[in-house]
C-alpha positions in Angstrom: -34.4 -41.1 2.4 -32.6 -41.9 5.7 -34.5 -39.0 7.4 -37.8 -40.2 6.1 -37.0 -43.8 7.0 -36.2 -42.7 10.5 -39.1 -40.3 11.0 -39.9 -42.1 14.2 -36.8 -40.4 15.6 -38.0 -36.9 15.1 -34.9 -35.1 16.5 -32.5 -37.3 14.4 -34.7 -36.9 11.3 -35.0 -33.1 11.7 -31.3 -32.7 12.2 -30.4 -34.8 9.2 -32.9 -32.9 7.0 -31.4 -29.6 8.2 -27.9 -30.7 7.4 -28.9 -32.0 4.0 -30.9 -28.8 3.2 -28.0 -26.5 4.2 -25.6 -28.6 2.1 -27.9 -28.5 -0.9 -28.3 -24.7 -0.5 -24.5 -24.2 -0.4 -23.9 -26.8 -3.2 -26.7 -26.7 -5.7 -24.7 -28.7 -8.2 -25.1 -31.7 -5.9 -28.8 -31.8 -6.8 -27.8 -32.3 -10.4 -25.4 -35.0 -9.5 -28.2 -36.8 -7.5 -30.5 -36.6 -10.5 -27.8 -38.0 -12.7 -26.8 -40.8 -10.3 -30.1 -42.0 -8.9 -32.6 -44.1 -10.6 -35.7 -42.2 -11.8 -38.6 -43.2 -9.6 -41.6 -41.6 -8.0 -40.1 -42.0 -4.5 -36.8 -40.4 -5.5 -38.5 -37.6 -7.3 -40.7 -36.9 -4.3 -37.7 -37.0 -1.9 -35.6 -34.7 -4.1 -38.5 -32.3 -4.5 -39.1 -32.1 -0.7 -35.4 -31.6 0.0 -35.0 -28.9 -2.6 -38.1 -27.1 -1.3 -36.7 -27.2 2.2 -33.3 -26.0 1.0 -35.1 -23.0 -0.6 -36.5 -22.1 2.8 -33.2 -22.7 4.6 -31.2 -19.5 5.3 -27.7 -19.6 3.9 -25.2 -19.5 6.6 -22.9 -16.5 6.4 -19.3 -17.5 5.8 -16.7 -16.0 8.1 -14.4 -13.7 6.3 -11.0 -15.2 5.6 -8.3 -14.4 8.1 -6.1 -11.6 7.0 -2.7 -12.6 5.7 0.2 -11.0 7.5 2.1 -8.6 5.2 5.4 -9.7 6.7 5.4 -13.5 7.2 2.7 -14.1 4.6 0.7 -16.5 6.8 -3.0 -16.2 7.7 -2.1 -16.6 11.3 0.7 -14.1 12.0 3.9 -15.9 13.1 5.3 -12.9 15.0 7.9 -14.1 17.6 7.8 -17.7 16.3 10.9 -19.4 15.1 11.6 -19.4 11.4 11.5 -22.8 9.7 12.2 -24.1 6.3 8.4 -24.3 5.7 7.7 -20.8 7.0 10.6 -19.0 5.4 9.6 -16.0 3.3 12.2 -14.0 1.4 12.1 -10.3 2.3 10.4 -10.9 5.7 11.5 -8.9 8.7 13.1 -11.1 11.4 15.0 -10.9 14.7 18.2 -12.8 15.5 18.4 -14.1 19.1 21.1 -15.9 21.0 24.3 -14.2 19.7 25.0 -12.0 22.8 25.7 -8.5 21.6 22.6 -6.4 21.0 23.7 -5.6 17.4 22.4 -9.0 16.4 19.1 -8.7 18.3 17.9 -6.0 15.9 15.5 -6.4 13.1 16.8 -7.6 9.7 15.4 -8.7 6.3 15.7 -12.2 5.1 17.4 -12.8 1.8 17.7 -16.5 1.2 17.6 -19.9 2.9 20.2 -22.6 2.2 19.6 -25.7 4.3 19.6 -24.5 7.9 21.5 -21.2 7.2 19.6 -18.0 6.5 21.3 -15.0 4.9 20.1 -11.6 6.3 20.7 -8.0 5.3 22.1 -6.2 8.3 22.0 -2.9 6.3 21.9 -2.3 2.5 25.6 -3.2 2.1 26.2 -5.9 4.6 24.8 -9.5 4.8 25.4 -12.2 7.4 24.5 -15.8 7.7 22.8 -17.3 10.8 21.5 -20.6 11.8 17.7 -20.8 11.3 17.2 -21.9 14.9 18.2 -18.4 16.1 15.8 -16.5 13.9 12.2 -15.4 14.7 9.7 -13.6 12.7 9.3 -9.9 13.7 6.0 -8.8 12.2 4.7 -6.1 14.5 
């Protein structure tokens, strides 16, 4: 109705109709809701009919494929090299410990658990150590 009321603004009217048509094409149940919520009238029926016909002629926009989820950090934007946080912690992820001097700590390890700001890591199958979360970064690649 707004697009028809403002037909004297052709660019605005056309853009609004395009947006509505695309929305209706992607969300056909919304047409049923409009029928249920709007008063039955010749004007409403005509408007809905025109909009549905236009939606039928509108090409459906292809949706971008979802971003792949990293197999290590389990996020859809890989967190490689980023600091581990309580929100991003993933048990079993591969991480790197920085800031402890000797290279032995700067190797890749597996996370085991998070307790407050302390992360327990497996150094090898038989040895675990605890580190402050601030010194740990994801190592995904």
